[in-house]
Kinemage of the C-alpha trace (Angstrom):
@kinemage 1
@onewidth
@group {chain A} dominant
@subgroup {mainchain}
@vectorlist {calphas} color= white
{ca met a 1} P 0.787 -38.196 39.829
{ca gln a 2} L 0.773 -34.526 40.806
{ca thr a 3} L 1.147 -32.070 37.916
{ca arg a 4} L 3.368 -29.111 38.742
{ca leu a 5} L 3.596 -26.081 36.451
{ca leu a 6} L 6.380 -23.499 36.373
{ca ser a 7} L 5.467 -20.677 34.019
{ca ser a 8} L 7.477 -17.646 32.974
{ca val a 9} L 4.201 -15.707 33.007
{ca tyr a 10} L 4.656 -15.296 36.763
{ca asp a 11} L 8.432 -14.775 36.763
{ca ser a 12} L 9.336 -11.310 38.029
{ca ala a 13} L 11.485 -10.714 34.938
{ca lys a 14} L 8.613 -11.501 32.543
{ca val a 15} L 5.296 -10.667 34.209
{ca gly a 16} L 5.916 -6.951 33.670
{ca asp a 17} L 5.393 -7.620 29.954
{ca phe a 18} L 1.821 -8.633 30.755
{ca val a 19} L 0.756 -6.203 33.456
{ca ser a 20} L 2.190 -3.166 35.223
{ca ala a 21} L 1.921 -2.534 38.945
{ca thr a 22} L -0.231 0.582 38.527
{ca asp a 23} L -3.780 0.654 39.827
{ca ala a 24} L -5.094 1.783 36.447
{ca asp a 25} L -3.868 -1.277 34.532
{ca glu a 26} L -6.965 -3.261 33.580
{ca arg a 27} L -4.861 -6.247 32.535
{ca phe a 28} L -4.591 -7.272 36.181
{ca asp a 29} L -7.819 -9.282 35.884
{ca val a 30} L -6.513 -10.993 32.752
{ca val a 31} L -3.354 -12.217 34.499
{ca leu a 32} L -5.369 -13.241 37.562
{ca gly a 33} L -7.691 -15.136 35.234
{ca arg a 34} L -4.688 -16.841 33.680
{ca leu a 35} L -3.369 -17.862 37.107
{ca arg a 36} L -6.776 -19.198 38.085
{ca leu a 37} L -7.027 -21.179 34.870
{ca asp a 38} L -3.609 -22.698 35.493
{ca ala a 39} L -4.881 -23.623 38.956
{ca leu a 40} L -7.814 -25.433 37.376
{ca leu a 41} L -5.618 -27.436 35.037
{ca tyr a 42} L -2.620 -28.229 37.247
{ca asp a 43} L -2.340 -29.622 40.753
{ca arg a 44} L 0.267 -27.020 41.671
{ca val a 45} L 1.406 -23.718 40.188
{ca ile a 46} L 4.922 -23.062 41.469
{ca leu a 47} L 5.992 -19.579 42.561
{ca val a 48} L 9.250 -18.523 44.201
{ca asp a 49} L 9.896 -15.720 46.664
{ca ala a 50} L 11.455 -13.462 44.008
{ca asp a 51} L 8.207 -13.555 42.005
{ca leu a 52} L 6.447 -11.869 44.911
{ca ala a 53} L 9.259 -9.530 45.919
{ca asp a 54} L 9.668 -7.971 42.476
{ca gly a 55} L 6.802 -9.155 40.264
{ca thr a 56} L 4.459 -6.426 39.028
{ca phe a 57} L 1.361 -8.623 39.228
{ca phe a 58} L 1.931 -9.645 42.843
{ca leu a 59} L 2.952 -6.156 43.933
{ca ala a 60} L -0.243 -4.867 42.317
{ca ala a 61} L -2.289 -7.547 44.083
{ca ala a 62} L -0.877 -6.401 47.418
{ca his a 63} L -1.602 -2.728 46.775
{ca arg a 64} L -5.072 -3.447 45.400
{ca asn a 65} L -5.884 -5.555 48.483
{ca arg a 66} L -6.542 -8.527 46.200
{ca leu a 67} L -4.007 -11.056 47.448
{ca ala a 68} L -6.818 -13.189 48.841
{ca glu a 69} L -8.232 -13.631 45.323
{ca leu a 70} L -5.227 -15.646 44.155
{ca pro a 71} L -5.822 -19.442 44.092
{ca trp a 72} L -3.547 -20.121 47.068
{ca asn a 73} L -4.869 -23.637 47.604
{ca lys a 74} L -3.263 -24.580 44.276
{ca ile a 75} L -0.142 -22.386 44.566
{ca glu a 76} L 3.060 -23.700 46.095
{ca leu a 77} L 5.362 -20.910 47.240
{ca arg a 78} L 9.030 -21.859 47.455
{ca asn a 79} L 11.222 -19.698 49.693
{ca arg a 80} L 14.995 -19.593 50.093
{ca ser a 81} L 14.694 -19.107 53.871
{ca asn a 82} L 12.411 -20.149 56.712
{ca ser a 83} L 10.207 -17.055 56.455
{ca leu a 84} L 9.048 -14.825 53.633
{ca glu a 85} L 10.663 -11.778 55.267
{ca glu a 86} L 14.027 -13.551 55.478
{ca ser a 87} L 13.614 -14.651 51.866
{ca ile a 88} L 13.026 -11.101 50.628
{ca leu a 89} L 15.931 -9.814 52.695
{ca gly a 90} L 18.092 -12.619 51.321
{ca gln a 91} L 17.794 -11.172 47.832
{ca phe a 92} L 19.550 -8.019 49.004
{ca val a 93} L 21.730 -9.133 51.927
{ca arg a 94} L 24.204 -11.993 51.627
{ca ala a 95} L 26.076 -13.635 54.489
{ca gly a 96} L 29.752 -12.746 54.535
{ca ser a 97} L 29.344 -9.588 52.431
{ca asp a 98} L 29.619 -6.048 53.771
{ca trp a 99} L 27.670 -4.651 50.830
{ca leu a 100} L 24.147 -5.042 49.538
{ca val a 101} L 23.520 -7.257 46.533
{ca pro a 102} L 23.344 -5.199 43.309
{ca phe a 103} L 19.749 -6.335 42.820
{ca thr a 104} L 18.249 -5.411 39.456
{ca phe a 105} L 14.533 -4.679 39.914
{ca ser a 106} L 12.312 -5.944 37.107
{ca ser a 107} L 9.339 -3.954 38.403
{ca met a 108} L 10.846 -0.546 37.646
{ca pro a 109} L 12.155 0.996 34.392
{ca leu a 110} L 15.352 -0.752 33.299
{ca glu a 111} L 17.582 2.329 33.248
{ca lys a 112} L 16.489 3.297 36.752
{ca ser a 113} L 16.908 -0.272 37.949
{ca val a 114} L 20.446 -0.645 36.558
{ca asp a 115} L 21.479 2.684 38.091
{ca leu a 116} L 20.084 1.673 41.484
{ca ala a 117} L 21.829 -1.716 41.297
{ca glu a 118} L 25.188 -0.025 40.787
{ca arg a 119} L 24.554 2.135 43.831
{ca leu a 120} L 23.484 -0.840 45.942
{ca asn a 121} L 26.792 -2.492 45.162
{ca ser a 122} L 28.510 0.196 47.222
{ca gln a 123} L 25.823 0.472 49.908
{ca ser a 124} L 26.699 -1.035 53.292
{ca ser a 125} L 24.551 -3.960 54.425
{ca asn a 126} L 25.430 -3.318 58.065
{ca gly a 127} L 22.284 -3.183 60.177
{ca val a 128} L 19.926 -4.175 57.328
{ca ser a 129} L 18.146 -6.827 59.365
{ca asp a 130} L 14.481 -6.300 58.532
{ca leu a 131} L 12.314 -4.966 55.727
{ca thr a 132} L 11.974 -1.474 57.181
{ca arg a 133} L 15.743 -1.108 57.331
{ca leu a 134} L 15.994 -2.553 53.822
{ca ala a 135} L 13.628 0.129 52.493
{ca gly a 136} L 15.776 2.717 54.249
{ca ala a 137} L 18.916 1.311 52.622
{ca leu a 138} L 17.238 1.436 49.193
{ca ser a 139} L 16.387 5.062 49.846
{ca asp a 140} L 19.949 5.802 50.944
{ca ala a 141} L 21.158 4.243 47.698
{ca gly a 142} L 19.106 6.687 45.653
{ca leu a 143} L 15.607 5.227 45.414
{ca asp a 144} L 13.070 7.933 46.180
{ca lys a 145} L 11.405 7.514 49.557
{ca thr a 146} L 7.896 7.224 48.109
{ca thr a 147} L 8.881 4.273 45.928
{ca ala a 148} L 10.870 2.647 48.724
{ca arg a 149} L 7.814 2.929 50.954
{ca trp a 150} L 5.650 1.494 48.158
{ca tyr a 151} L 7.778 -1.663 48.054
{ca leu a 152} L 7.892 -1.869 51.832
{ca asp a 153} L 4.096 -1.724 52.126
{ca ala a 154} L 3.692 -4.578 49.637
{ca trp a 155} L 6.383 -6.705 51.275
{ca lys a 156} L 4.867 -6.248 54.719
{ca lys a 157} L 1.460 -7.200 53.370
{ca tyr a 158} L 2.961 -10.386 51.931
{ca cys a 159} L 4.504 -11.255 55.265
{ca ser a 160} L 1.262 -10.746 57.176
{ca glu a 161} L -1.190 -12.316 54.702
{ca val a 162} L 0.546 -14.943 52.549
{ca pro a 163} L 1.518 -17.338 55.392
{ca ile a 164} L -2.181 -17.514 56.290
{ca leu a 165} L -3.553 -17.608 52.733
{ca ala a 166} L -1.039 -20.223 51.593
{ca ala a 167} L -0.917 -22.198 54.834
{ca gly a 168} L 0.443 -25.665 54.156
{ca asn a 169} L 1.688 -24.687 50.696
{ca val a 170} L 4.815 -22.726 51.664
{ca ala a 171} L 8.149 -24.501 51.805
{ca gln a 172} L 11.837 -23.715 51.938
{ca trp a 173} L 13.427 -24.970 48.778
{ca thr a 174} L 15.967 -27.734 48.716
{ca gly a 175} L 17.844 -29.409 45.907
{ca gly a 176} L 20.467 -28.189 43.527
{ca phe a 177} L 20.088 -25.440 40.967
{ca asn a 178} L 22.074 -26.948 38.096
{ca met a 179} L 21.923 -24.146 35.573
{ca glu a 180} L 25.394 -24.844 34.212
{ca gln a 181} L 24.174 -28.136 32.805
{ca gln a 182} L 21.205 -26.447 31.145
{ca leu a 183} L 23.362 -23.706 29.625
{ca ala a 184} L 25.709 -26.292 28.146
{ca val a 185} L 22.984 -27.953 26.082
{ca ala a 186} L 22.707 -25.182 23.479
{ca arg a 187} L 25.744 -23.039 24.270
{ca asp a 188} L 27.642 -23.894 21.080
{ca ala a 189} L 24.504 -23.438 18.973
{ca val a 190} L 23.940 -19.957 20.404
{ca glu a 191} L 27.527 -18.906 19.834
{ca thr a 192} L 27.352 -20.131 16.223
{ca ala a 193} L 24.051 -18.315 15.607
{ca leu a 194} L 25.365 -14.887 16.635
{ca glu a 195} L 26.101 -12.622 13.678
{ca thr a 196} L 27.624 -9.447 15.132
{ca glu a 197} L 30.803 -8.649 16.997
{ca arg a 198} L 28.905 -6.852 19.744
{ca gly a 199} L 26.672 -9.870 20.160
{ca arg a 200} L 29.667 -12.176 20.497
{ca glu a 201} L 31.224 -9.859 23.086
{ca ala a 202} L 27.961 -9.810 25.078
{ca phe a 203} L 27.852 -13.611 24.889
{ca lys a 204} L 31.333 -13.842 26.429
{ca leu a 205} L 30.287 -11.537 29.275
{ca val a 206} L 27.135 -13.551 29.956
{ca val a 207} L 29.133 -16.782 30.018
{ca ala a 208} L 31.579 -15.195 32.465
{ca asn a 209} L 28.780 -13.912 34.745
{ca trp a 210} L 26.157 -16.643 34.331
{ca arg a 211} L 25.884 -17.353 38.065
{ca ser a 212} L 24.259 -13.953 38.705
{ca arg a 213} L 21.012 -13.165 36.936
{ca asn a 214} L 21.418 -9.568 38.115
{ca asp a 215} L 24.797 -9.301 36.381
{ca val a 216} L 23.467 -10.859 33.175
{ca thr a 217} L 20.563 -8.421 33.165
{ca arg a 218} L 22.963 -5.505 33.377
{ca val a 219} L 25.187 -6.922 30.597
{ca leu a 220} L 22.246 -7.237 28.226
{ca ala a 221} L 20.885 -3.819 29.235
{ca ser a 222} L 24.094 -1.956 28.403
{ca glu a 223} L 23.934 0.222 25.293
{ca arg a 224} L 20.619 -1.352 24.315
{ca asp a 225} L 19.397 1.945 22.844
{ca phe a 226} L 22.330 2.016 20.452
{ca leu a 227} L 22.117 -1.504 19.034
{ca thr a 228} L 21.640 -2.223 15.345
{ca val a 229} L 18.881 -4.587 14.192
{ca gly a 230} L 21.345 -7.463 13.962
{ca glu a 231} L 22.789 -6.727 17.388
{ca arg a 232} L 19.311 -6.659 18.906
{ca ser a 233} L 18.649 -10.120 17.455
{ca asp a 234} L 21.907 -11.376 18.944
{ca tyr a 235} L 21.043 -9.937 22.357
{ca ala a 236} L 17.534 -11.441 22.143
{ca thr a 237} L 19.037 -14.827 21.291
{ca ile a 238} L 21.458 -14.712 24.225
{ca lys a 239} L 18.717 -13.660 26.649
{ca thr a 240} L 16.341 -16.373 25.391
{ca trp a 241} L 19.020 -19.047 25.820
{ca tyr a 242} L 19.957 -17.790 29.290
{ca met a 243} L 16.387 -17.436 30.600
{ca his a 244} L 15.309 -20.803 29.179
{ca ser a 245} L 18.259 -22.443 30.937
{ca tyr a 246} L 17.448 -20.564 34.133
{ca lys a 247} L 13.796 -21.625 34.159
{ca ala a 248} L 14.615 -25.226 33.210
{ca ala a 249} L 17.065 -25.467 36.110
{ca gln a 250} L 14.474 -23.870 38.386
{ca gly a 251} L 11.820 -26.300 37.189
{ca asn a 252} L 14.030 -29.275 37.973
{ca gln a 253} L 14.935 -27.788 41.347
{ca his a 254} L 11.264 -27.574 42.307
{ca ser a 255} L 10.235 -30.960 40.844
{ca cys a 256} L 8.050 -29.497 38.092
{ca asp a 257} L 6.860 -31.584 35.176
{ca ala a 258} L 5.549 -28.731 33.006
{ca leu a 259} L 7.490 -25.654 31.967
{ca glu a 260} L 6.359 -22.639 29.959
{ca val a 261} L 8.905 -20.248 28.509
{ca phe a 262} L 8.917 -17.367 26.044
{ca pro a 263} L 11.583 -16.377 23.506
{ca glu a 264} L 12.521 -12.749 23.173
{ca glu a 265} L 11.349 -10.729 20.195
{ca ser a 266} L 13.637 -11.215 17.152
{ca cys a 267} L 15.393 -14.199 18.747
{ca arg a 268} L 17.274 -16.306 16.218
{ca asp a 269} L 16.197 -19.932 15.750
{ca phe a 270} L 19.484 -21.152 17.244
{ca ala a 271} L 18.551 -24.740 18.201
{ca pro a 272} L 15.306 -25.880 16.518
{ca thr a 273} L 15.296 -29.354 18.072
{ca tyr a 274} L 15.952 -27.961 21.563
{ca leu a 275} L 13.930 -24.759 21.613
{ca pro a 276} L 11.916 -24.426 18.383
{ca ile a 277} L 11.444 -20.668 18.151
{ca asn a 278} L 9.540 -20.824 14.879
{ca asp a 279} L 7.660 -24.021 15.630
{ca ala a 280} L 3.917 -24.020 14.937
{ca pro a 281} L 1.021 -26.490 14.954
{ca pro a 282} L 0.249 -28.234 11.645
{ca ser a 283} L -1.541 -26.073 9.082
{ca ser a 284} L -4.795 -27.972 9.290
{ca gly a 285} L -6.902 -24.969 8.410
{ca val a 286} L -8.722 -25.143 11.721
{ca gly a 287} L -9.272 -21.715 13.203
{ca cys a 288} L -9.819 -20.992 16.848
{ca arg a 289} L -12.419 -18.593 18.222
{ca val a 290} L -11.952 -17.748 21.869
{ca pro a 291} L -14.360 -15.555 23.860
{ca his a 292} L -12.662 -12.210 24.268
{ca asn a 293} L -13.649 -11.738 27.902
{ca phe a 294} L -13.014 -15.260 29.187
{ca leu a 295} L -9.856 -14.591 31.180
{ca ser a 296} L -11.055 -11.232 32.417
{ca ala a 297} L -14.307 -12.823 33.592
{ca leu a 298} L -12.395 -15.568 35.370
{ca gly a 299} L -10.214 -12.925 37.029
{ca lys a 300} L -13.213 -10.890 38.157
{ca met a 301} L -15.040 -13.898 39.601
{ca arg a 302} L -15.601 -13.809 43.345
{ca pro a 303} L -13.088 -16.032 45.165
{ca asp a 304} L -15.807 -18.240 46.667
{ca asp a 305} L -17.356 -18.812 43.239
{ca phe a 306} L -13.967 -19.743 41.807
{ca ser a 307} L -13.307 -22.123 44.705
{ca arg a 308} L -16.553 -23.913 43.955
{ca ile a 309} L -15.477 -24.415 40.337
{ca cys a 310} L -12.008 -25.526 41.378
{ca asn a 311} L -13.373 -28.082 43.842
{ca gln a 312} L -15.962 -29.616 41.551
{ca thr a 313} L -15.411 -33.350 41.493
{ca lys a 314} L -16.634 -33.541 37.906
{ca leu a 315} L -14.135 -30.928 36.739
{ca arg a 316} L -11.198 -32.543 38.552
{ca arg a 317} L -12.159 -35.925 37.130
{ca ala a 318} L -12.354 -34.519 33.620
{ca val a 319} L -8.981 -32.747 33.903
{ca asn a 320} L -7.323 -35.875 35.306
{ca glu a 321} L -8.763 -38.002 32.531
{ca trp a 322} L -7.425 -35.571 29.957
{ca arg a 323} L -4.006 -35.590 31.592
{ca thr a 324} L -3.714 -39.353 31.908
{ca glu a 325} L -5.526 -40.550 28.788
{ca arg a 326} L -5.367 -37.511 26.471
{ca asn a 327} L -9.131 -37.809 26.106
{ca glu a 328} L -10.311 -34.754 24.163
{ca ser a 329} L -13.920 -35.192 25.221
{ca ala a 330} L -12.809 -34.974 28.864
{ca leu a 331} L -11.013 -31.708 28.131
{ca ser a 332} L -14.143 -30.465 26.408
{ca asp a 333} L -16.182 -31.371 29.490
{ca ala a 334} L -13.795 -29.501 31.788
{ca leu a 335} L -13.841 -26.418 29.594
{ca gly a 336} L -17.603 -26.586 29.294
{ca leu a 337} L -18.059 -26.539 33.065
{ca val a 338} L -16.040 -23.340 33.376
{ca val a 339} L -17.759 -21.629 30.466
{ca asp a 340} L -21.195 -22.606 31.794
{ca val a 341} L -20.493 -21.097 35.210
{ca leu a 342} L -19.210 -17.865 33.676
{ca asp a 343} L -22.165 -17.717 31.321
{ca asp a 344} L -24.630 -18.361 34.118
{ca gly a 345} L -24.257 -15.034 35.853
{ca ser a 346} L -20.818 -14.903 37.405
{ca leu a 347} L -19.801 -12.105 35.077
{ca ser a 348} L -21.449 -9.643 37.458
{ca asp a 349} L -21.559 -6.334 35.616
{ca gln a 350} L -20.221 -7.758 32.336
{ca gln a 351} L -22.321 -9.044 29.491
{ca arg a 352} L -22.913 -12.771 29.462
{ca leu a 353} L -20.677 -14.665 27.125
{ca arg a 354} L -23.500 -15.524 24.725
{ca glu a 355} L -24.328 -11.845 24.395
{ca thr a 356} L -20.756 -10.635 23.940
{ca ala a 357} L -20.199 -9.201 20.485
{ca asp a 358} L -16.423 -9.156 20.341
{ca tyr a 359} L -14.689 -12.446 19.669
{ca leu a 360} L -11.230 -13.031 18.285
{ca lys a 361} L -10.486 -15.402 15.440
{ca tyr a 362} L -7.102 -17.090 15.033
{ca pro a 363} L -5.528 -19.175 12.264
{ca ala a 364} L -4.184 -22.678 12.866
{ca ser a 365} L -0.667 -21.292 13.080
{ca leu a 366} L -1.299 -19.836 16.527
{ca gly a 367} L 1.936 -20.304 18.381
{ca thr a 368} L 4.332 -18.800 15.861
{ca gly a 369} L 3.937 -15.352 17.314
{ca ile a 370} L 1.444 -13.071 19.012
{ca ala a 371} L 0.434 -9.569 18.078
{ca val a 372} L -1.682 -7.675 20.508
{ca glu a 373} L -4.798 -5.580 20.790
{ca ala a 374} L -4.477 -2.087 22.201
{ca ser a 375} L -5.171 -3.104 25.796
{ca leu a 376} L -2.212 -5.501 25.777
{ca lys a 377} L 0.524 -3.401 24.202
{ca ala a 378} L 3.190 -4.934 26.432
{ca leu a 379} L 2.743 -8.254 24.647
{ca thr a 380} L 3.243 -6.836 21.157
{ca arg a 381} L 5.059 -9.229 18.880
{ca arg a 382} L 5.986 -11.519 21.753
{ca lys a 383} L 6.287 -15.133 20.684
{ca phe a 384} L 4.910 -18.058 22.637
{ca val a 385} L 6.592 -21.442 22.363
{ca his a 386} L 6.090 -24.654 24.280
{ca leu a 387} L 2.667 -23.469 25.411
{ca ser a 388} L 1.714 -25.327 28.538
{ca gly a 389} L -1.886 -26.087 27.650
{ca leu a 390} L -5.351 -24.679 27.911
{ca ala a 391} L -4.214 -21.842 30.150
{ca thr a 392} L -1.887 -20.434 27.545
{ca met a 393} L -4.471 -20.838 24.820
{ca phe a 394} L -6.752 -18.565 26.785
{ca leu a 395} L -3.963 -16.082 27.381
{ca ala a 396} L -3.598 -16.099 23.624
{ca gly a 397} L -7.341 -15.600 23.549
{ca ile a 398} L -6.943 -11.972 24.513
{ca ser a 399} L -4.368 -11.367 21.808
{ca gly a 400} L -3.323 -13.159 18.667
{ca ile a 401} L -2.225 -13.329 15.074
{ca gly a 402} L -4.569 -11.789 12.572
{ca ile a 403} L -7.105 -10.430 15.031
{ca glu a 404} L -10.563 -10.468 13.535
{ca leu a 405} L -13.633 -9.268 15.383
{ca val a 406} L -16.669 -11.460 14.945
{ca ser a 407} L -19.834 -9.477 15.457
{ca glu a 408} L -22.301 -12.287 16.110
{ca ile a 409} L -22.167 -15.693 17.727
{ca ser a 410} L -25.016 -18.026 18.580
{ca ile a 411} L -25.369 -20.645 21.286
{ca ser a 412} L -24.272 -23.235 18.760
{ca gly a 413} L -21.370 -20.930 18.005
{ca leu a 414} L -20.379 -21.047 21.686
{ca leu a 415} L -20.246 -24.828 21.457
{ca asp a 416} L -18.116 -24.484 18.345
{ca val a 417} L -15.762 -22.217 20.290
{ca lys a 418} L -15.249 -24.980 22.836
{ca lys a 419} L -14.607 -27.580 20.140
{ca arg a 420} L -12.102 -25.458 18.285
{ca val a 421} L -10.272 -24.439 21.451
{ca val a 422} L -9.965 -28.054 22.564
{ca gln a 423} L -8.485 -29.027 19.196
{ca ser a 424} L -5.898 -26.276 19.434
{ca val a 425} L -5.165 -26.981 23.103
{ca val a 426} L -4.270 -30.568 22.273
{ca gln a 427} L -1.731 -29.285 19.765
{ca met a 428} L -0.290 -26.831 22.259
{ca glu a 429} L -0.172 -29.347 25.090
{ca asn a 430} L 1.749 -31.804 22.967
{ca arg a 431} L 4.452 -29.170 22.511
{ca arg a 432} L 5.016 -28.157 26.120
{ca ile a 433} L 8.378 -28.825 27.700
{ca gln a 434} L 8.594 -32.070 29.644
{ca leu a 435} L 10.933 -31.991 32.639
């Protein structure tokens, strides 16, 4: 059975928390490493057209000329139209409307994005029939021409390169998007959990506008700088409930069996049996040491080297055995193959893993929340729940609770790293959302 992962890591509304679109952001390799690791552990990683159109990671990949380094043979891109250009246009131009869609960009500062969306709502869609004209319309609506051109260049690169890179793995989506059903599951619990009048008013507005993610974004963005602590928790709870419902509906729409979502900071534990915000693995006392540069090394690996790892029969067999039989030794074998390749010289100008001094140590409660090292400030105090497996464990490997630098590690210590990671991965995998 094919395993299909939908992860909020790659959602345009979330990926900006992990990496910006600027050329100077060194976290790009970390997110690429995460995507590659997901590709090793799942048959398909599902992306949708909006992830590319407005996602900081993918926009950065286009501008860095690194689109070809993504694991396209394991990515399935789902579009709303026959072509990628039509799909991007379709997010701004709707049939039967004389005005552009008030699209709320996630890849630009929120205040700027909300202001632009309001202007788009009164911008004529007449004649906006291709990406060049769309960029012109964005500029007419108030977006500076340099930024409009920046988006246009990335979109055009997608349209010229992605159909070739992802040949055979691009499809127009079908099937219903039943978000209303997902929202209903915990709606009463959310409403009961809210503690402020402003939070309850925001909840009513979200319920009234739930069909438009753009509208909900603007509702939750309003007056955010003037919220009290309690109001911020209410807003975080509403957003968590809405985005979880959105991604669950999207996962069902695209026939996914694994879903990874993230609660907002300070979200209330509104429905513990449905979305356990404060859930954590058992306190077994087992720590987890993860090589600090694992994901970055995987992201920096040459595409041909990564393809050789991905296509190894032994690795695929080990991953499949782990999936079907929950055999921990098989997972250990799969992890060992990847670590061995990285440690055998594929780190190029980096130190080999056995020689790396900086390792991070984590308590058994990994999963309750994540604090971040300086290079990952955007992840500060973000919580991870329903972690989807080994991939998320390694994302946690570059941040974590109670960061402790370990100055020395031996070859036997590297083996211990693998053992401890596998133990924790099993715990995380057992808690991922089943669709």
